FIGUKOL-584167 format. One line per field, with one value per atom (N, C-alpha, C): residue in one letter; residue number from 0; z, x, y. Coordinates in nm, 3 decimals, padded with zeros to 5 digits. Each point is the difference from the previous one (the first is absolute). Example, Ala and Ser with C-alpha at 12.3 -4.5 7.8 and 13.67 -1.06 7.14 Angstrom:
<badrens>
rest	(a,a,a,s,s,s)
nr	(0,0,0,1,1,1)
zz	(00.780,00.000,00.000,-00.072,00.006,00.073)
xx	(01.319,-00.089,00.090,-00.035,00.082,-00.077)
yy	(-00.569,00.119,00.120,00.105,00.119,00.109)
</badrens>
This chain:
<badrens>
rest	(x,x,x,x,x,x,x,x,x,x,x,x,x,x,x,x,x,x,x,x,x,x,x,x,x,x,x,x,x,x,x,x,x,x,x,x,x,x,x,x,x,x,x,x,x,x,x,x,x,x,x,x,x,x,x,x,x,x,x,x,x,x,x,x,x,x,x,x,x,x,x,x,x,x,x,x,x,x,x,x,x,x,x,x,x,x,x,x,x,x,x,x,x,x,x,x,x,x,x,x,x,x,x,x,x,x,x,x,x,x,x,x,x,x,x,x,x,x,x,x,x,x,x,x,x,x,x,x,x,x,x,x,x,x,x,x,x,x,x,x,x,x,x,x,x,x,x,x,x,x,x,x,x,x,x,x,x,x,x,x,x,x,x,x,x,x,x,x,x,x,x,x,x,x,x,x,x,x,x,x,x,x,x,x,x,x,x,x,x,x,x,x,x,x,x,x,x,x,x,x,x,x,x,x,x,x,x,x,x,x,x,x,x,x,x,x,x,x,x,x,x,x,x,x,x,x,x,x,x,x,x,x,x,x,x,x,x,x,x,x,x,x,x,x,x,x,x,x,x,x,x,x,x,x,x,x,x,x,x,x,x,x,x,x,x,x,x,x,x,x,x,x,x,x,x,x,x,x,x,x,x,x,x,x,x,x,x,x,x,x,x,x,x,x,x,x,x,x,x,x,x,x,x,x,x,x,x,x,x,x,x,x,x,x,x,x,x,x,x,x,x,x,x,x,x,x,x,x,x,x,x,x,x,x,x,x,x,x,x,x,x,x,x,x,x,x,x,x,x,x,x,x,x,x,x,x,x,x,x,x,x,x,x,x,x,x,x,x,x,x,x,x,x,x,x,x,x,x,x,x,x,x,x,x,x,x,x,x,x,x,x,x,x,x,x,x,x,x,x,x,x,x,x,x,x,x,x,x,x,x,x,x,x,x,x,x,x,x,x,x,x,x,x,x,x,x,x,x,x,x,x,x,x,x,x,x,x,x,x,x,x)
nr	(0,0,0,1,1,1,2,2,2,3,3,3,4,4,4,5,5,5,6,6,6,7,7,7,8,8,8,9,9,9,10,10,10,11,11,11,12,12,12,13,13,13,14,14,14,15,15,15,16,16,16,17,17,17,18,18,18,19,19,19,20,20,20,21,21,21,22,22,22,23,23,23,24,24,24,25,25,25,26,26,26,27,27,27,28,28,28,29,29,29,30,30,30,31,31,31,32,32,32,33,33,33,34,34,34,35,35,35,36,36,36,37,37,37,38,38,38,39,39,39,40,40,40,41,41,41,42,42,42,43,43,43,44,44,44,45,45,45,46,46,46,47,47,47,48,48,48,49,49,49,50,50,50,51,51,51,52,52,52,53,53,53,54,54,54,55,55,55,56,56,56,57,57,57,58,58,58,59,59,59,60,60,60,61,61,61,62,62,62,63,63,63,64,64,64,65,65,65,66,66,66,67,67,67,68,68,68,69,69,69,70,70,70,71,71,71,72,72,72,73,73,73,74,74,74,75,75,75,76,76,76,77,77,77,78,78,78,79,79,79,80,80,80,81,81,81,82,82,82,83,83,83,84,84,84,85,85,85,86,86,86,87,87,87,88,88,88,89,89,89,90,90,90,91,91,91,92,92,92,93,93,93,94,94,94,95,95,95,96,96,96,97,97,97,98,98,98,99,99,99,100,100,100,101,101,101,102,102,102,103,103,103,104,104,104,105,105,105,106,106,106,107,107,107,108,108,108,109,109,109,110,110,110,111,111,111,112,112,112,113,113,113,114,114,114,115,115,115,116,116,116,117,117,117,118,118,118,119,119,119,120,120,120,121,121,121,122,122,122,123,123,123,124,124,124,125,125,125,126,126,126,127,127,127,128,128,128,129,129,129,130,130,130,131,131,131,132,132,132,133,133,133,134,134,134,135,135,135,136,136,136,137,137,137,138,138,138,139,139,139,140,140,140,141,141,141,142,142,142,143,143,143,144,144,144,145,145,145,146,146,146)
zz	(01.243,00.026,-00.131,-00.096,-00.127,-00.069,00.020,-00.060,00.060,00.132,00.067,-00.048,-00.011,-00.043,-00.141,-00.090,-00.138,-00.001,00.081,00.007,00.053,00.104,00.059,-00.100,-00.071,-00.101,-00.113,-00.040,-00.105,00.043,00.125,00.052,00.004,00.047,00.009,-00.139,-00.097,-00.137,-00.064,00.025,-00.055,00.056,00.131,00.063,-00.057,-00.022,-00.054,-00.142,-00.082,-00.138,-00.002,00.082,00.004,00.049,00.098,00.053,-00.102,-00.076,-00.097,-00.123,-00.033,-00.120,00.027,00.124,00.026,-00.039,-00.061,-00.050,00.113,-00.003,00.091,-00.058,00.083,-00.055,-00.081,-00.116,-00.086,00.039,00.001,00.025,-00.125,-00.029,-00.115,00.050,-00.055,00.035,-00.122,00.015,-00.110,00.027,-00.098,00.013,-00.087,00.063,-00.076,00.007,-00.103,-00.005,00.000,00.095,00.005,-00.059,-00.102,-00.065,00.071,00.051,00.069,-00.080,00.001,-00.068,00.105,-00.007,00.091,-00.078,00.067,-00.058,00.017,-00.109,00.005,-00.025,00.102,-00.012,-00.069,-00.113,-00.073,00.071,00.032,00.071,00.050,00.094,00.050,-00.030,-00.076,-00.032,00.080,00.065,00.075,-00.065,00.004,-00.058,00.038,-00.055,00.030,-00.101,-00.113,-00.103,-00.079,-00.076,-00.080,-00.148,-00.083,-00.144,-00.029,-00.123,-00.037,00.009,-00.004,00.010,00.141,00.099,00.142,00.048,-00.074,00.042,00.074,00.087,00.080,-00.067,00.005,-00.041,00.123,-00.006,00.119,00.016,00.123,00.033,00.104,-00.003,00.097,00.122,-00.003,00.113,00.102,00.128,00.104,-00.020,00.053,-00.006,00.100,-00.022,00.096,00.077,00.104,00.088,-00.074,-00.103,-00.069,-00.124,-00.033,-00.119,00.018,-00.110,-00.008,-00.049,00.072,-00.039,-00.082,-00.127,-00.087,-00.009,-00.002,-00.015,-00.119,-00.096,-00.111,00.026,00.012,00.026,-00.132,-00.050,-00.128,00.030,-00.059,00.026,-00.123,00.020,-00.110,-00.051,-00.130,-00.062,00.033,00.010,00.000,00.138,00.003,00.126,00.038,00.114,00.043,00.072,00.009,00.080,00.146,00.068,00.141,00.061,00.130,00.075,00.029,-00.038,00.024,00.093,00.106,00.100,00.011,00.001,00.026,00.146,00.081,00.141,00.020,00.032,00.020,00.150,00.038,00.142,00.025,00.123,00.042,00.050,00.035,00.042,00.125,00.085,00.122,-00.023,-00.125,-00.034,00.009,00.037,00.009,-00.140,-00.017,-00.129,-00.016,-00.107,-00.025,-00.097,-00.090,-00.097,-00.061,-00.050,-00.066,-00.104,-00.122,-00.110,-00.069,-00.033,-00.066,-00.136,-00.097,-00.135,-00.044,-00.084,-00.056,-00.139,-00.022,-00.132,-00.083,-00.125,-00.095,-00.070,-00.019,-00.065,-00.140,-00.035,-00.131,-00.040,-00.130,-00.049,-00.025,00.009,-00.025,00.132,-00.012,00.116,00.055,00.131,00.060,00.075,00.011,00.080,00.082,00.129,00.085,00.075,00.037,00.055,00.135,00.093,00.131,00.024,00.090,00.036,00.149,00.053,00.142,00.020,00.064,00.028,00.124,00.119,00.120,-00.002,00.046,-00.005,00.078,00.108,00.080,-00.053,-00.109,-00.057,00.069,-00.052,00.055,00.073,00.128,00.071,-00.060,00.011,-00.050,00.064,-00.080,00.052,-00.108,00.043,-00.090,00.012,-00.114,-00.006,-00.082,00.006,-00.071,-00.061,-00.121,-00.067,-00.004,00.067,-00.008,-00.099,-00.088,-00.096,00.042,00.024,00.043,-00.110,-00.022,-00.095,00.079,-00.003,00.075,00.145,00.058,00.142,00.036,-00.097,00.027,-00.064,00.077,-00.054,-00.106,-00.121,-00.111,-00.046,00.038,-00.040,00.085,00.001,00.071,-00.058,00.035,-00.050,00.105,00.034,00.094,-00.078,00.066,-00.059,00.111,-00.038,00.098,-00.028,00.106,-00.007,00.061,-00.081,00.042,00.103,00.086,00.097,-00.068)
xx	(01.216,-00.040,-00.034,-00.049,-00.034,00.126,00.107,00.126,00.050,-00.013,00.041,-00.088,-00.127,-00.095,00.036,00.033,00.035,00.131,00.096,00.129,-00.020,-00.079,-00.027,-00.074,-00.095,-00.074,00.093,00.094,00.095,00.089,00.043,00.086,-00.078,-00.123,-00.082,-00.028,-00.032,-00.027,00.125,00.115,00.126,00.028,-00.018,00.021,-00.095,-00.125,-00.100,00.036,00.044,00.037,00.120,00.099,00.121,-00.034,-00.086,-00.039,-00.074,-00.086,-00.081,00.081,00.103,00.076,00.120,00.032,00.116,-00.033,00.095,-00.022,00.013,-00.088,00.010,00.102,00.074,00.093,-00.077,00.053,-00.065,00.043,-00.096,00.032,-00.036,00.080,-00.027,-00.025,-00.100,-00.032,00.020,00.082,00.023,-00.079,-00.069,-00.076,00.066,00.029,00.057,-00.095,-00.002,-00.084,00.090,-00.024,00.075,-00.088,00.048,-00.075,00.029,-00.103,00.019,-00.069,00.061,-00.057,-00.015,-00.107,-00.020,-00.013,00.034,-00.013,-00.144,-00.061,-00.138,00.002,-00.040,-00.003,-00.129,00.014,-00.115,-00.053,00.093,-00.039,00.124,-00.025,00.105,-00.047,00.079,-00.032,00.094,-00.059,00.079,-00.009,00.110,00.000,00.126,00.010,00.112,00.114,-00.023,00.105,-00.013,00.107,00.006,00.015,-00.047,00.025,00.130,00.046,00.125,-00.007,-00.122,-00.013,-00.034,00.037,-00.016,-00.144,-00.088,-00.141,-00.018,-00.099,-00.027,-00.105,00.023,-00.102,-00.089,-00.119,-00.086,-00.074,-00.042,-00.076,-00.105,-00.111,-00.107,00.012,00.090,00.014,00.096,-00.021,00.090,00.142,00.095,00.139,00.023,00.108,00.038,00.124,00.034,00.110,00.132,00.024,00.129,00.004,-00.112,-00.005,00.083,00.055,00.053,-00.115,-00.028,-00.108,00.062,-00.042,00.047,-00.108,00.043,-00.092,00.047,-00.088,00.026,-00.085,00.065,-00.069,-00.006,-00.121,-00.022,-00.030,00.081,-00.007,-00.050,-00.093,-00.052,00.106,-00.005,00.091,-00.047,00.090,00.145,00.048,00.113,00.058,00.114,-00.012,00.109,00.110,00.117,00.107,-00.044,00.015,-00.039,00.050,-00.015,00.034,-00.129,-00.004,-00.117,00.042,-00.078,00.031,-00.115,00.034,-00.098,00.021,-00.104,00.004,-00.097,00.055,-00.079,-00.026,-00.129,-00.035,-00.090,00.007,-00.086,-00.133,-00.092,-00.133,00.003,00.101,00.009,00.072,00.037,00.063,00.152,00.059,00.146,00.061,00.103,00.067,00.090,-00.023,00.077,00.115,-00.017,00.105,-00.032,00.105,-00.018,00.111,-00.039,00.094,-00.032,00.106,-00.019,00.068,-00.069,00.056,-00.012,00.092,-00.005,-00.059,-00.105,-00.062,00.069,00.021,00.053,-00.118,00.006,-00.110,-00.025,-00.129,-00.039,-00.133,-00.019,-00.128,-00.099,00.047,-00.084,-00.045,-00.095,-00.042,00.122,00.005,00.112,-00.044,00.090,-00.026,00.126,-00.018,00.111,-00.040,00.099,-00.028,00.070,-00.070,00.055,-00.028,00.077,-00.028,00.021,-00.070,00.002,00.001,00.104,00.012,00.087,-00.060,00.080,00.063,00.125,00.068,-00.074,-00.067,-00.074,-00.140,-00.037,-00.134,-00.100,-00.121,-00.107,-00.102,-00.020,-00.107,-00.136,-00.097,-00.134,-00.053,-00.073,-00.058,-00.016,-00.035,-00.021,00.119,00.046,00.115,-00.038,00.084,-00.030,00.128,-00.014,00.107,-00.040,00.079,-00.019,00.101,-00.045,00.089,00.016,00.124,00.030,00.077,-00.033,00.072,00.055,00.131,00.070,-00.046,-00.018,-00.033,-00.147,-00.089,-00.144,-00.073,-00.089,-00.076,-00.097,00.009,-00.087,-00.094,00.030,-00.086,00.036,-00.091,00.030,-00.083,00.042,-00.071,00.016,-00.111,00.001,00.015,00.060,00.007,-00.002,-00.032,-00.018,00.097,00.049,00.079,-00.086,-00.024,-00.089,00.068,-00.081,00.058,00.053)
yy	(07.738,-00.133,-00.072,00.069,-00.057,-00.050,00.077,-00.039,-00.131,-00.014,-00.124,-00.115,00.028,-00.101,-00.048,00.090,-00.033,-00.078,00.040,-00.070,-00.141,-00.012,-00.131,-00.090,00.060,-00.074,-00.044,00.082,-00.035,-00.116,00.002,-00.109,-00.131,00.005,-00.121,-00.055,00.084,-00.045,-00.057,00.061,-00.051,-00.139,-00.013,-00.130,-00.106,00.036,-00.093,-00.042,00.095,-00.031,-00.092,00.028,-00.083,-00.140,-00.010,-00.131,-00.084,00.063,-00.074,-00.041,00.074,-00.031,-00.088,-00.028,-00.084,-00.143,-00.067,-00.136,-00.100,-00.095,-00.113,-00.096,-00.073,-00.098,-00.104,-00.033,-00.097,-00.141,-00.089,-00.141,-00.078,-00.098,-00.085,-00.141,-00.060,-00.137,-00.086,-00.102,-00.093,-00.126,-00.047,-00.123,-00.105,-00.112,-00.112,-00.117,-00.077,-00.118,-00.122,-00.087,-00.124,-00.108,-00.063,-00.105,-00.132,-00.063,-00.128,-00.110,-00.112,-00.116,-00.109,-00.071,-00.110,-00.129,-00.107,-00.133,-00.044,-00.043,-00.049,-00.151,-00.075,-00.146,-00.040,-00.068,-00.051,-00.125,-00.092,-00.122,-00.072,-00.091,-00.090,-00.141,-00.073,-00.139,-00.090,-00.103,-00.096,-00.137,-00.074,-00.134,-00.076,-00.121,-00.090,00.006,00.066,00.006,00.129,00.031,00.122,-00.031,00.091,-00.008,00.076,-00.005,00.066,00.153,00.057,00.146,00.046,-00.082,00.030,00.005,-00.063,-00.009,-00.131,-00.004,-00.118,-00.086,-00.131,-00.094,-00.017,00.061,00.002,-00.132,-00.019,-00.119,00.035,-00.069,00.025,-00.089,-00.096,-00.092,00.058,-00.033,00.049,-00.053,00.072,-00.043,-00.113,-00.075,-00.105,00.047,-00.073,00.036,00.019,-00.078,00.003,00.090,00.065,00.085,00.128,00.046,00.136,00.085,00.109,00.090,00.113,00.010,00.106,00.107,00.125,00.113,00.083,00.019,00.092,00.123,00.114,00.126,00.076,00.016,00.068,00.147,00.089,00.143,00.074,00.092,00.081,00.097,00.027,00.097,00.142,00.095,-00.013,-00.042,-00.067,-00.047,00.095,00.068,00.089,-00.078,00.059,-00.060,00.000,-00.112,-00.008,-00.129,-00.011,-00.120,-00.076,-00.128,-00.084,-00.113,-00.019,-00.102,-00.099,-00.129,-00.106,-00.043,00.013,-00.041,-00.115,-00.116,-00.121,-00.015,-00.010,-00.011,-00.120,-00.050,-00.111,00.055,-00.089,00.041,00.088,-00.019,00.081,00.134,00.028,00.127,00.001,-00.114,-00.007,00.005,00.081,00.009,-00.122,-00.074,-00.122,00.025,00.095,00.033,00.135,00.065,00.129,00.015,00.039,00.018,00.132,00.077,00.129,-00.002,00.058,00.013,00.146,00.043,00.135,-00.007,00.079,00.007,00.108,-00.029,00.097,00.064,00.129,00.072,-00.055,-00.009,-00.051,00.061,00.021,00.050,-00.114,-00.123,-00.117,-00.063,-00.092,-00.079,-00.074,-00.018,-00.070,-00.123,-00.095,-00.120,-00.025,-00.011,-00.038,-00.125,-00.081,-00.132,-00.017,-00.065,-00.036,-00.147,-00.060,-00.140,-00.019,-00.102,-00.028,-00.150,-00.051,-00.144,-00.019,00.006,-00.021,-00.139,-00.014,-00.129,-00.109,00.038,-00.098,-00.026,00.065,-00.017,00.091,-00.001,00.083,-00.085,00.024,-00.071,00.037,-00.088,00.031,00.129,00.075,00.124,00.105,00.120,00.113,00.094,00.048,00.090,00.122,00.100,00.124,00.056,00.050,00.073,00.146,00.085,00.146,00.053,00.087,00.065,00.145,00.040,00.135,00.073,00.125,00.083,00.118,00.013,00.105,00.002,-00.120,-00.012,00.003,00.019,00.009,-00.118,-00.066,-00.112,00.052,-00.060,00.042,-00.110,-00.125,-00.110,-00.122,-00.098,-00.124,-00.114,-00.121,-00.118,-00.111,-00.065,-00.112,-00.130,-00.101,-00.133,-00.103,-00.124,-00.108,-00.113,-00.059,-00.122,-00.111,-00.103,-00.109,-00.089,-00.067,-00.095,-00.125)
</badrens>
């Protein structure tokens, strides 16, 4: 019986040694970093006219029905490539106009310009300019049209 016991013990120990020394499959995990850049709006200036460098001559007085509303959007450096949309809405939230521009990447401050002048003019009231970058609202500015 001792011989059987020793044989059985040898088999169990062999099995244990083989089990402990067998390699587990190795897995490798690769980590990648995606660098994202966002557009940072410094300010939105509204006015009735533009300078030669696409800046707006601002005014503190309300717009009139026949004015063209210019918006100069000043962007902090660096400016990544992206789609910028100006969405002009009335006080009730109705979209009156929408224009999209493509920004070219730059290490300097950027300025992009939009304009809004409905052919029938603007009725008196409060309006809003929403600025969207790649489909997401990032800034806005309200303005008034006087009676």
